[in-house]
C-alpha positions in Angstrom: -19.4 -0.4 -25.2 -16.6 0.3 -27.8 -18.8 2.4 -30.0 -19.2 5.0 -27.2 -15.3 5.2 -26.9 -14.0 4.7 -30.4 -15.3 6.3 -33.8 -14.3 5.6 -37.1 -16.7 6.9 -39.8 -15.4 4.5 -42.4 -16.2 1.3 -40.2 -20.1 0.5 -39.7 -20.6 -0.7 -36.3 -22.6 -3.9 -36.3 -24.7 -4.7 -33.2 -25.7 -8.2 -32.6 -28.8 -8.2 -30.2 -28.1 -12.0 -29.1 -24.6 -11.0 -28.0 -25.6 -7.9 -26.1 -28.3 -9.8 -24.4 -25.7 -12.7 -23.6 -23.4 -10.2 -22.1 -26.1 -8.6 -20.0 -27.3 -11.9 -18.7 -23.7 -12.7 -17.6 -23.1 -9.5 -15.8 -22.3 -10.5 -12.1 -24.3 -8.9 -9.3 -22.5 -6.1 -7.4 -21.4 -7.6 -4.0 -21.6 -5.1 -1.2 -19.4 -5.6 1.9 -18.8 -2.8 4.5 -15.3 -2.6 5.6 -14.4 -0.6 8.5 -10.9 0.9 9.2 -8.5 -1.1 11.5 -6.2 1.7 12.2 -4.7 5.2 11.2 -1.1 4.7 10.3 1.9 6.5 9.3 4.1 5.1 6.5 7.7 4.6 7.7 10.7 3.4 5.5 11.9 0.0 6.3 14.2 -1.7 3.8 13.2 -5.3 4.9 9.5 -4.8 4.5 7.3 -5.5 1.6 8.1 -2.5 -1.0 10.3 -1.0 1.6 7.6 0.5 3.7 5.6 -0.5 6.8 2.7 1.2 8.8 3.1 2.4 12.3 -0.1 2.8 14.1 -0.9 6.4 14.9 -4.3 6.0 16.6 -7.5 3.8 16.3 -10.3 4.8 14.1 -12.5 5.7 17.3 -9.8 8.3 18.4 -9.4 9.6 15.0 -13.1 10.3 14.7 -13.1 12.6 17.8 -10.4 14.9 16.0 -11.4 17.6 13.3 -9.3 17.7 10.2 -7.6 21.1 9.4 -6.5 22.5 6.0 -3.5 20.5 4.9 -4.1 17.5 7.2 -3.6 14.1 5.6 -4.2 10.6 6.8 -3.4 7.0 5.9 -6.5 4.8 6.6 -5.4 0.9 7.2 -8.4 -1.6 6.3 -6.1 -4.6 7.3 -6.2 -6.1 3.9 -6.4 -5.6 0.2 -9.8 -4.5 -1.0 -11.0 -3.5 -4.5 -14.1 -1.3 -4.7 -15.6 2.1 -4.0 -14.8 4.3 -1.0 -17.5 6.1 0.6 -17.6 8.5 3.5 -19.3 11.6 5.1 -18.0 14.8 6.4 -19.8 17.2 8.4 -18.9 20.8 9.7 -17.9 21.5 13.3 -18.9 24.8 15.1 -21.0 27.3 13.2 -22.1 26.4 9.7 -20.0 27.7 6.8 -21.2 30.4 4.4 -20.2 28.5 1.3 -19.1 24.8 0.5 -15.6 23.9 1.8 -13.3 23.1 -0.8 -12.1 19.7 -0.6 -9.7 17.2 -2.2 -9.3 13.2 -1.9 -6.1 11.8 -3.0 -6.1 8.0 -3.1 -2.4 6.4 -3.2 -1.3 3.0 -4.3 1.6 2.9 -2.3 3.2 4.4 0.9 6.2 6.0 -1.0 3.9 8.3 -2.8 1.8 9.5 0.1 5.0 10.8 2.0 
């Protein structure tokens, strides 16, 4: 709600319960659909392609799942279409358990140009 984001002490916020209830009633249900990766790709510059880039398949997801990721590794996951939503994944250690949590970072890129 706007009163949680904006604050102006000289303006009194008026809450209309009817409007708030109407908004709550019209909130759509979250749709969940699991999408699996179609390929692991690398971005290759190609002037004739959309936005000047295309994806070359590096391996299948099944092949990728058999490879451990090392420090500095990066991947581009191709889901085969455009999706909007949340990304969820899990990681597990390989070999002996670590003594401390592993530092990690996830970088989501909008386009291939930034990921190169």
